[in-house]
C-alpha positions, 0 to 999 in steps of 0.5 A, a space after each residue: 303511690 304516685 304516677 312516677 313511682 309506678 314508672 320506676 318500678 315498673 323499671 326496675 322491674 323491667 331490668 332484674 337481671 341489671 339488679 341481680 347480677 353483678 361481677 365480684 362477690 362482698 360476701 363468704 360462700 353461705 352453702 355447703 357446695 360454696 357456690 357463689 349466688 347471683 349478686 344483688 344490687 343495692 336498692 334505691 330507697 325509694 323502691 324498697 317497699 314490701 314484696 308482694 305476697 302470692 299465694 299459690 296453693 294452700 292446704 293442712 298436711 296433717 293435725 297443726 301442720 299446714 302448707 302453703 307455696 307462695 311468691 314473692 314479687 318486688 323491685 328485684 324480681 320474683 322468688 319462690 317459697 315454700 313454707 310450713 306451719 307446725 303447731 308442735 303441742 298438737 297431739 300425736 306431732 313429732 319431730 326429728 332428727 333424720 340420717 343415714 347410719 353412718 355419719 360420714 356418708 350422704 343420702 337423699 332426705 326421702 331415703 332417711 325419713 320415717 314412715 309416718 313422715 309428713 314433712 321433711 327438710 334438708 338439715 345441717 351444712 356439711 363437708 360436701 367435697 370429703 367426708 360428707 359428715 355434718 359441721 356442727 351438732 346432731 341429735 337424734 331420739 333414738 341414737 342420741 348425739 351424732 356428731 357435735 363440736 365444743 365451739 365454732 359450730 353451735 348456733 342450735 335448734 333444739 327439743 327438750 324432753 317436753 317437747 318444747 322448741 327453742 333456739 339457741 346455742 347447744 355445745 358438745 363435749 366428750 370426756 374420757 372417763 379414765 382420762 378426763 384432762 385430755 381435751 377433746 374438741 369433736 365428735 364425729 366431725 369432719 375434721 380434727 382441729 389443728 393441735 386438737 384430739 377428736 373422738 370417732 364412734 360406731 355412727 361414723 362409720 369407716 375413717 379412710 386414711 389421713 381425711 380427718 386430719 386434713 390430709 396432714 400425715 406427721 405430728 398425727 396419732 391414732 388410738 384404737 379402742 375395741 371392747 373398751 380396751 385400746 388394741 393400737 396407738 399408731 402414728 399412721 393411719 390405716 386406709 380404711 378404718 370401720 369404727 367398731 367402738 372408738 377411735 380418737 385422733 390427735 393433730 400436733 400437741 393432742 397427738 403428744 397427748 395421746 401418744 401418752 395412752 398404753 395399749 391394753 389400757 381401758 378407755 370410755 367415753 361419754 358425751 353430752 350437750 350443753 343442754 337437755 335435748 332430745 333433739 338437736 340440729 344445728 346451722 350455720 348462723 342465726 338469722 333472728 335472735 330475740 327480734 333482732 336481726 343477726 343476718 344482714 347479708 344483702 349480697 348473694 342470692 341462694 336457695 334458702 332452708 330456714 327453721 323459724 320459731 314464733 313465741 307468741 304462737 308457739 309455732 315452728 315455721 320450716 321455710 325453703 325459697 327456691 333459687 338459682 333459677 329463671 322463675 325464682 331469684 332466692 334471697 339474701 340472709 337480710 330479706 331471710 330476715 325481713 321474710 321471718 319479721 314478716 311472718 312473726 318470728 322472734 328466732 330463726 336459724 339458716 340451715 343449708 341451702 343451695 343444692 341442698 335445699 329440699 322440702 318433702 311434704 305429705 300428699 293427699 294418697 299419702 306419698 311424700 312429694 318435692 314440694 319445691 324446685 331443688 337448684 340442681 334439678 333433682 334432690 341432693 343428697 345430704 348429711 341429715 335433715 328434719 322431719 315432722 311425723 305424725 301418729 294419729 292419737 287413739 279416739 278414747 
């Protein structure tokens, strides 16, 4: 680069605040907390160089798992990130969704990981100001499908029974065996869609008043099932109801369809997924698909959590970048895509970010420690997460 180019970059770096903050926003909220990020202004073409990567620390965490903390320095300023590389084919390694006992309750990730966890990150977006339930699809190895939607929030990371990871859409389907014609569109979701029917199982926890109907009190109906039989079919909702078996909630047309179900009728449900998956976790959008940028927004800067898949090596990459802090500006979605491209990833999924972004990594003393800098100043309780476990394989 010539002298003028060096001077130009120096000038931009000296006035980073002017580049990354401005009134107004061009993009919708990108994190569960709905906070607006600082705005990254466009860069002149001459300054769109690749950021400088500086490794701060790197070490092996477990067989097939390595950790690296780094900074990216460029015309827009500095961002600090945490990267975990995983070889899922390593004997003894496992991946699973982690969540609390109830779908409708959030917990710090550190409180729900297994004892043999070596890495964990936060997971899906969730209804932070009301039910606290995740918005999409989740399945863990022990409990099966925890929550799901038929459409609308299906961009997913999933693992098949052979342990092979995938990034593609996963849809949930719930069928009532005795009433297969009823269209159940959500399972343990924060809200039942207008005109639809939602299914709630024991995994949900407690239903509270009209929260899952978004406060709608007219044109709604609740069917309560205990021991496989309908015990109540009512138009008013209790203030609090623990789901012991199944509860169906209808709005509008869905409420009318539920009105035909009789008390005493046998009613059971099957919940299936569109993929033969042992583990599923959704995010709000893909960052890359087949090497093509899906996320192009280059305005809002946030802390980010994401997962990527390198098809050439079979490696999974867990990435958390810090933001909303003086030492780390965060990244836009376009910058996340560029970073994953730089790392050789073909497919990447955006998970919840902002104050939810958290990465836990096992230390030399076998404890799990927070590796990133949460923007709230402390780890936020979240709806679910993803853990990497290691159980040493006995020597033969």
